[in-house]
C-alpha positions as CSV (number, residue, x, y, z in Angstrom):
1,M,-14.0,66.8,-42.1
2,R,-17.3,68.8,-42.5
3,F,-18.4,69.6,-46.1
4,G,-18.1,73.3,-45.5
5,Q,-14.5,73.0,-44.3
6,Y,-13.8,70.8,-47.4
7,L,-15.0,73.7,-49.6
8,K,-13.0,76.3,-47.7
9,N,-9.9,74.3,-48.0
10,K,-10.3,73.9,-51.6
11,R,-10.8,77.6,-52.0
12,T,-7.8,78.6,-49.9
13,M,-5.6,76.0,-51.8
14,L,-6.5,78.0,-54.8
15,G,-5.6,81.1,-53.1
16,W,-8.9,82.8,-53.5
17,T,-10.9,84.9,-51.3
18,Q,-14.6,84.3,-50.7
19,P,-15.6,87.3,-53.0
20,D,-13.2,85.8,-55.6
21,A,-14.6,82.4,-55.5
22,A,-18.2,83.4,-55.4
23,A,-17.6,85.6,-58.6
24,K,-16.0,82.6,-60.4
25,I,-18.9,80.3,-59.3
26,G,-21.6,82.7,-60.1
27,I,-23.1,82.9,-56.6
28,E,-23.3,85.6,-53.9
29,Q,-20.5,85.8,-51.4
30,S,-23.1,85.4,-48.6
31,Y,-24.3,82.2,-50.1
32,L,-20.7,80.8,-50.3
33,S,-20.2,81.8,-46.7
34,K,-23.3,79.8,-45.7
35,L,-22.0,76.8,-47.5
36,E,-18.6,77.0,-45.8
37,T,-20.1,77.3,-42.4
38,G,-22.6,74.4,-43.1
39,K,-25.6,76.6,-42.8
40,S,-26.8,75.7,-46.4
41,A,-26.4,72.7,-48.6
42,P,-25.8,73.2,-52.5
43,S,-28.4,72.3,-55.1
44,D,-27.5,70.1,-58.1
45,E,-26.8,73.0,-60.2
46,I,-24.6,74.8,-57.5
47,F,-22.7,71.8,-56.6
48,N,-21.9,71.0,-60.3
49,K,-20.5,74.6,-60.5
50,L,-18.4,74.0,-57.2
51,K,-17.2,70.7,-58.6
52,E,-16.1,72.4,-62.0
53,I,-14.5,75.5,-60.3
54,Y,-12.7,73.7,-57.4
55,S,-11.8,70.6,-59.6
56,I,-13.5,68.3,-56.9
57,D,-12.7,64.6,-57.1
58,L,-16.1,62.9,-55.9
59,M,-14.4,59.8,-54.6
60,D,-11.9,61.9,-52.7
61,M,-14.6,64.1,-51.2
62,T,-17.0,61.4,-50.1
63,E,-14.1,59.6,-48.4
64,T,-13.1,62.7,-46.7
65,I,-16.2,64.4,-45.4
66,V,-18.2,63.1,-42.4
67,S,-21.2,60.7,-43.0
68,S,-23.6,63.1,-41.4
69,D,-22.8,65.7,-44.2
70,L,-22.8,63.0,-46.8
71,I,-26.5,62.3,-45.7
72,R,-27.4,66.0,-46.2
73,L,-25.8,65.9,-49.7
74,K,-27.5,62.8,-50.9
75,E,-30.1,64.8,-52.7
76,V,-27.3,66.0,-55.1
77,E,-27.5,63.5,-58.0
78,S,-23.8,63.3,-58.7
79,I,-23.0,62.7,-55.0
80,K,-25.8,60.1,-54.7
81,E,-24.4,58.1,-57.6
82,T,-21.0,58.3,-56.1
83,I,-22.1,57.2,-52.7
84,H,-23.9,54.3,-54.5
85,K,-20.8,53.1,-56.2
86,I,-18.8,53.3,-52.9
87,E,-21.4,51.3,-51.0
88,K,-21.6,48.7,-53.8
89,K,-17.7,48.4,-53.7
90,R,-17.7,48.1,-50.1
91,V,-20.5,45.4,-50.1
92,T,-18.4,43.5,-52.7
93,A,-15.1,43.8,-50.7
94,T,-16.9,42.6,-47.5
95,K,-18.5,39.6,-49.3
96,G,-15.1,38.9,-50.8
97,W,-13.4,38.9,-47.3
98,L,-16.1,36.9,-45.7
99,V,-16.1,34.2,-48.4
100,A,-12.3,34.0,-48.1
101,G,-12.5,33.7,-44.4
102,L,-15.1,31.0,-44.5
103,L,-13.0,29.0,-47.0
104,M,-9.9,29.4,-44.8
105,L,-11.8,28.3,-41.7
106,I,-13.2,25.2,-43.5
107,L,-9.8,24.3,-44.8
108,G,-8.0,25.0,-41.6
109,G,-10.6,23.0,-39.7
110,S,-10.3,20.1,-42.1
111,F,-6.4,20.1,-41.6
112,F,-7.0,20.4,-37.8
113,G,-9.5,17.5,-37.8
114,A,-7.2,15.4,-40.0
115,T,-4.5,15.8,-37.2
116,R,-6.8,14.4,-34.7
117,I,-7.4,11.1,-36.5
118,P,-5.6,8.2,-34.5
119,D,-2.5,6.8,-36.1
120,T,-2.6,3.6,-37.9
121,V,-0.8,0.7,-36.0
122,K,0.4,-2.3,-37.9
123,Q,2.3,-5.4,-36.9
124,E,5.7,-5.9,-38.8
125,Y,7.3,-9.2,-38.9
126,R,11.0,-9.6,-39.3
127,Y,12.9,-12.6,-41.0
128,Q,16.6,-13.1,-41.3
129,S,18.6,-15.0,-43.9
130,K,22.3,-15.8,-43.4
131,G,23.3,-16.4,-47.0
132,V,22.5,-17.7,-50.4
133,L,21.9,-21.5,-50.6
134,K,23.3,-23.0,-53.7
135,P,21.1,-25.8,-55.5
136,G,21.1,-29.0,-53.5
137,E,22.2,-27.5,-50.2
138,A,20.1,-28.0,-47.1
139,V,18.3,-25.0,-45.3
140,S,20.5,-25.8,-42.3
141,T,23.7,-25.4,-44.3
142,F,24.7,-21.9,-42.7
143,S,23.5,-23.0,-39.2
144,D,25.9,-26.0,-39.3
145,V,28.9,-23.6,-39.4
146,H,28.6,-23.1,-35.7
147,N,27.4,-26.6,-35.0
148,N,30.3,-28.5,-33.5
149,G,28.3,-31.7,-34.0
150,S,28.2,-31.3,-37.8
151,K,30.3,-33.2,-40.1
152,L,31.8,-30.2,-42.0
153,S,35.6,-30.1,-42.5
154,S,37.6,-27.1,-41.5
155,E,37.9,-26.0,-45.3
156,Q,34.0,-26.3,-45.6
157,R,33.5,-24.1,-42.6
158,Q,35.7,-21.5,-43.8
159,S,34.3,-21.5,-47.3
160,L,30.7,-21.1,-45.8
161,M,31.8,-18.4,-43.5
162,R,33.0,-16.4,-46.5
163,R,29.5,-16.8,-48.1
164,F,27.8,-15.3,-45.0
165,D,25.5,-12.4,-46.3
166,H,22.9,-11.4,-43.7
167,K,19.7,-10.1,-45.2
168,Y,16.5,-9.1,-43.5
169,Q,13.0,-9.0,-44.7
170,H,10.1,-7.2,-43.2
171,F,6.4,-8.2,-43.8
172,N,3.0,-7.1,-42.9
173,E,1.8,-10.6,-42.5
174,Y,3.2,-13.4,-40.6
175,H,4.6,-16.2,-42.9
176,G,5.3,-18.8,-40.3
177,L,8.6,-19.7,-38.6
178,S,10.6,-19.9,-41.9
179,L,10.2,-19.5,-45.6
180,L,12.3,-19.9,-48.8
181,K,12.7,-17.2,-51.4
182,D,14.3,-17.9,-54.8
183,V,17.2,-15.3,-55.7
184,T,19.5,-15.0,-58.7
185,D,22.3,-17.4,-57.4
186,G,19.9,-19.9,-55.6
187,Q,17.6,-19.5,-52.7
188,R,17.5,-17.7,-49.4
189,Y,16.2,-19.3,-46.4
190,Y,14.6,-16.8,-43.9
191,E,13.9,-17.5,-40.2
192,F,11.4,-15.6,-38.1
193,V,13.4,-13.4,-35.7
194,G,10.5,-11.4,-34.2
195,S,8.0,-8.6,-34.7
196,H,7.1,-5.1,-33.5
197,S,4.4,-2.6,-34.0
198,V,4.9,0.2,-36.6
199,R,2.8,3.4,-36.0
200,T,1.9,5.4,-39.2
201,P,0.2,8.9,-38.7
202,Y,-2.9,9.4,-40.7
203,V,-1.4,12.9,-41.7
204,P,1.9,14.4,-40.7
205,K,1.7,16.1,-37.2
206,W,3.2,19.2,-38.7
207,F,-0.2,19.8,-40.4
208,I,-1.2,21.5,-37.3
209,I,1.0,24.5,-38.3
210,P,-1.1,25.4,-41.4
211,A,-4.2,24.5,-39.8
212,I,-3.7,27.1,-37.0
213,G,-2.5,29.5,-39.7
214,L,-5.6,29.1,-41.7
215,I,-7.9,29.4,-38.9
216,L,-6.3,32.6,-37.8
217,G,-6.3,33.8,-41.3
218,G,-10.0,33.0,-41.7
219,L,-10.9,35.0,-38.5
220,G,-8.7,37.8,-39.7
221,C,-10.6,37.8,-42.9
222,F,-13.9,38.0,-40.9
223,F,-12.5,40.9,-38.9
224,I,-11.4,42.9,-42.0
225,G,-14.8,42.2,-43.5
226,F,-16.8,43.6,-40.8
227,M,-14.5,46.5,-40.4
228,W,-14.6,47.3,-44.0
229,R,-18.4,47.2,-43.8
């Protein structure tokens, strides 16, 4: 909106004619007409009278009228101060958006970069124990149950079968074909049964979602910052 139109709108909102408004402001009606048509610009003194009579809000006015008219009015001290405050506010807001955008891009890039780090692959070794060995029992005790050549009686076989309690242990290191481990009621004899690779991601793959979100958010902050400027 042009400054002259802004003044005219203020006057008509108050229900005044040009002569009425000119009389209240203390200027000639012809001078007010030139102000409203944009043929003249007010001095400090006249603008202060306009501001008082029309109850002009400087922040509202500077955000409403076109920039070309603001340039013409920069010689009015109160307008100059208001424009300076607005520009300072815009610079601060722009810096804030740019800093926020930069931080989001850095964080998003870090998240995205972390998802590209190769997974860690480790070998895991599996051992099986058939049951708890009582003190004095041989490590082959549970294996003898299914060995037809063993000297176990039928009652001994049935007793051992009731004690079967399969347990598995996984280790990151190879401990040989077998190992003994002390437990509460005796010992467990573990036999090596195989190994397999375990893949562990450096970071969860779903981190890609916040990474993309942060990058897009950062670009959005840059866009808003430049538009605000």
